[in-house]
C-alpha positions as CSV (number, residue, x, y, z in Angstrom):
1,X,19.4,-10.8,-48.2
2,X,21.0,-10.0,-44.8
3,X,23.3,-7.0,-44.4
4,X,27.0,-7.6,-43.6
5,X,28.6,-5.5,-40.9
6,X,32.3,-4.6,-40.4
7,X,34.2,-4.7,-37.1
8,X,32.7,-1.3,-36.2
9,X,29.1,-2.4,-36.7
10,X,28.7,-0.5,-40.0
11,X,27.0,-2.2,-42.9
12,X,29.4,-3.0,-45.8
13,X,26.6,-4.8,-47.7
14,X,22.9,-3.7,-47.4
15,X,20.0,-5.9,-46.6
16,X,17.0,-6.7,-44.3
17,X,17.5,-7.6,-40.7
18,X,15.1,-8.2,-37.8
19,X,15.9,-5.6,-35.1
20,X,15.0,-6.4,-31.5
21,X,14.5,-3.1,-29.5
22,X,15.2,-2.5,-25.8
23,X,14.6,0.5,-23.5
24,X,17.3,3.0,-23.2
25,X,17.2,3.1,-19.4
26,X,15.9,-0.3,-18.2
27,X,17.2,-2.3,-21.2
28,X,14.0,-4.3,-21.2
29,X,12.7,-5.9,-24.5
30,X,10.3,-3.5,-26.2
31,X,9.5,-5.2,-29.5
32,X,10.9,-5.9,-33.0
33,X,10.7,-4.7,-36.6
34,X,12.3,-5.8,-39.9
35,X,14.6,-3.0,-41.0
36,X,16.5,-2.3,-44.2
37,X,20.1,-1.4,-43.5
38,X,21.9,0.6,-46.1
39,X,25.7,0.5,-46.7
40,X,27.4,2.8,-44.3
41,X,24.7,2.6,-41.7
42,X,24.6,0.6,-38.4
43,X,21.8,-1.1,-36.6
44,X,19.1,1.2,-35.2
45,X,19.9,2.6,-31.7
46,X,19.0,0.5,-28.7
47,X,18.5,-2.6,-30.9
48,X,20.2,-5.9,-31.5
49,X,19.9,-8.7,-34.0
50,X,19.9,-11.3,-31.1
51,X,16.5,-12.6,-30.5
52,X,15.3,-12.4,-26.9
53,X,14.4,-15.4,-24.8
54,X,10.8,-16.5,-24.5
55,X,8.6,-14.2,-22.5
56,X,7.3,-15.7,-19.2
57,X,4.8,-14.0,-16.9
58,X,6.6,-12.2,-14.1
59,X,9.9,-12.3,-16.0
60,X,11.2,-9.7,-18.4
61,X,14.0,-9.9,-21.0
62,X,16.8,-7.4,-20.4
63,X,19.7,-6.9,-22.9
64,X,23.0,-6.9,-21.2
65,X,26.0,-6.0,-23.5
66,X,25.7,-8.8,-26.0
67,X,22.9,-11.1,-24.7
68,X,19.4,-11.2,-23.2
69,X,18.9,-12.1,-19.5
70,X,15.8,-13.0,-17.7
71,X,15.0,-10.8,-14.7
72,X,12.2,-10.8,-12.2
73,X,9.5,-8.2,-12.9
74,X,7.4,-7.1,-9.9
75,X,6.6,-3.7,-11.2
76,X,3.2,-2.3,-10.1
77,X,3.0,-4.9,-7.3
78,X,2.5,-3.6,-3.8
79,X,5.2,-4.6,-1.3
80,X,5.5,-3.8,2.4
81,X,8.5,-2.5,4.4
82,X,9.5,-5.0,7.0
83,X,10.7,-2.2,9.1
84,X,7.3,-0.3,9.5
85,X,4.8,-2.1,7.3
86,X,4.3,0.8,5.0
87,X,3.1,-0.2,1.5
88,X,4.9,0.9,-1.7
89,X,4.6,0.1,-5.3
90,X,7.5,-1.6,-7.1
91,X,8.9,0.6,-9.9
92,X,12.0,-1.3,-10.8
93,X,13.1,-4.4,-12.6
94,X,14.6,-7.2,-10.6
95,X,14.0,-9.1,-7.4
96,X,12.1,-7.4,-4.5
97,X,14.5,-5.4,-2.5
98,X,15.7,-6.5,0.9
99,X,13.6,-5.3,3.8
100,X,10.4,-5.6,1.8
101,X,7.8,-8.4,1.4
102,X,4.7,-9.1,-0.6
103,X,2.9,-10.2,2.6
104,X,0.7,-7.4,4.0
105,X,0.5,-6.8,7.7
106,X,-2.9,-7.6,9.3
107,X,-2.8,-4.7,11.8
108,X,-0.9,-1.4,12.4
109,X,0.7,-3.2,15.3
110,X,2.3,-6.1,13.3
111,X,6.1,-6.6,13.5
112,X,8.1,-8.6,10.9
113,X,9.9,-11.7,12.4
114,X,11.8,-12.6,9.3
115,X,9.2,-14.9,7.9
116,X,5.8,-13.3,8.7
117,X,4.0,-10.6,10.4
118,X,3.3,-11.1,14.1
119,X,0.9,-8.8,16.0
120,X,2.5,-7.0,19.0
121,X,-0.4,-7.8,21.4
122,X,0.9,-5.3,24.0
123,X,0.9,-2.3,21.6
124,X,-2.5,-3.5,20.2
125,X,-4.0,-3.5,23.7
126,X,-2.6,-0.1,24.5
127,X,-4.1,1.3,21.3
128,X,-7.5,-0.3,22.1
129,X,-7.4,1.2,25.6
130,X,-6.6,4.7,24.2
131,X,-9.4,4.3,21.6
132,X,-11.8,3.3,24.4
133,X,-10.7,6.3,26.6
134,X,-11.4,8.6,23.6
135,X,-14.8,7.1,23.0
136,X,-15.6,7.4,26.7
137,X,-14.7,11.1,26.7
138,X,-16.8,11.7,23.6
139,X,-19.8,9.9,25.1
140,X,-19.3,11.9,28.4
141,X,-19.4,15.1,26.4
142,X,-22.7,14.2,24.9
143,X,-24.1,13.2,28.3
144,X,-22.9,16.5,29.8
145,X,-24.7,18.5,27.2
146,X,-27.9,16.5,27.6
147,X,-27.8,16.9,31.4
148,X,-26.9,20.6,31.4
149,X,-30.0,21.9,29.6
150,X,-32.3,19.6,31.5
151,X,-30.8,20.6,34.8
152,X,-31.3,24.3,33.8
153,X,-35.0,23.6,33.2
154,X,-35.3,21.9,36.6
155,X,-33.4,24.7,38.4
156,X,-35.6,27.5,37.1
157,X,-38.8,25.5,37.6
158,X,-39.9,25.1,34.0
159,X,-39.0,21.4,33.4
160,X,-41.6,19.1,32.0
161,X,-42.2,15.6,33.5
162,X,-40.4,14.1,30.4
163,X,-37.4,16.5,30.9
164,X,-37.1,15.6,34.6
165,X,-37.3,11.9,33.8
166,X,-34.7,12.4,31.0
167,X,-32.4,14.3,33.4
168,X,-32.4,11.3,35.8
169,X,-31.8,8.8,33.0
170,X,-28.9,10.9,31.6
171,X,-27.3,11.3,35.1
172,X,-27.6,7.5,35.6
173,X,-26.0,6.9,32.1
174,X,-23.2,9.3,32.9
175,X,-22.4,7.5,36.2
176,X,-22.5,4.1,34.5
177,X,-20.3,5.5,31.7
178,X,-17.7,6.8,34.1
179,X,-17.5,3.3,35.7
180,X,-16.6,1.7,32.3
181,X,-13.2,0.0,32.4
182,X,-11.4,0.9,29.1
183,X,-9.5,-2.4,29.1
184,X,-12.8,-4.3,29.0
185,X,-15.5,-1.9,28.1
186,X,-19.2,-2.7,28.6
187,X,-20.9,0.4,27.3
188,X,-24.2,1.5,28.9
189,X,-27.2,2.1,26.7
190,X,-27.8,5.7,25.7
191,X,-31.1,7.0,27.1
192,X,-33.9,7.4,24.6
193,X,-36.4,10.2,24.6
């Protein structure tokens, strides 16, 4: 037997009813249970006797006043800001917010054109040149250290033949290294001992 409710939602006749529960904040469907409602009692909080619509992947049932609605559910999906490409995880119910896309940028130099990410070739080239300049400085630092101690050995007359030969190889390497064009680098081979 089903309970009978008055105009205020209070049972005037007791009975069993299926209660469909929804979250207090998001209002999304949480599950159901069969409840016995006593006289003078209302439906359990955050529930309704209206059955939700069929569950579909990527869609969630949300209770709105007196009916269930279907809303997009992208929670836990990674989306990307179309302003700066930064990733973020969706933590809300509904469509993906404006200024975000599910398409990930391919490089740190991509710009959103309204439909897709397009690499800013000028920025990419500038970054590659800067990276090559840094690599060149690091390699030069290694060469300087290798040359310095060998040069000391030669200067004070205690260098072995192998150290003298190594000094010449490292000096040649350093000269070739300094000639490297960072826009189109062809790195010289590092001398081997």
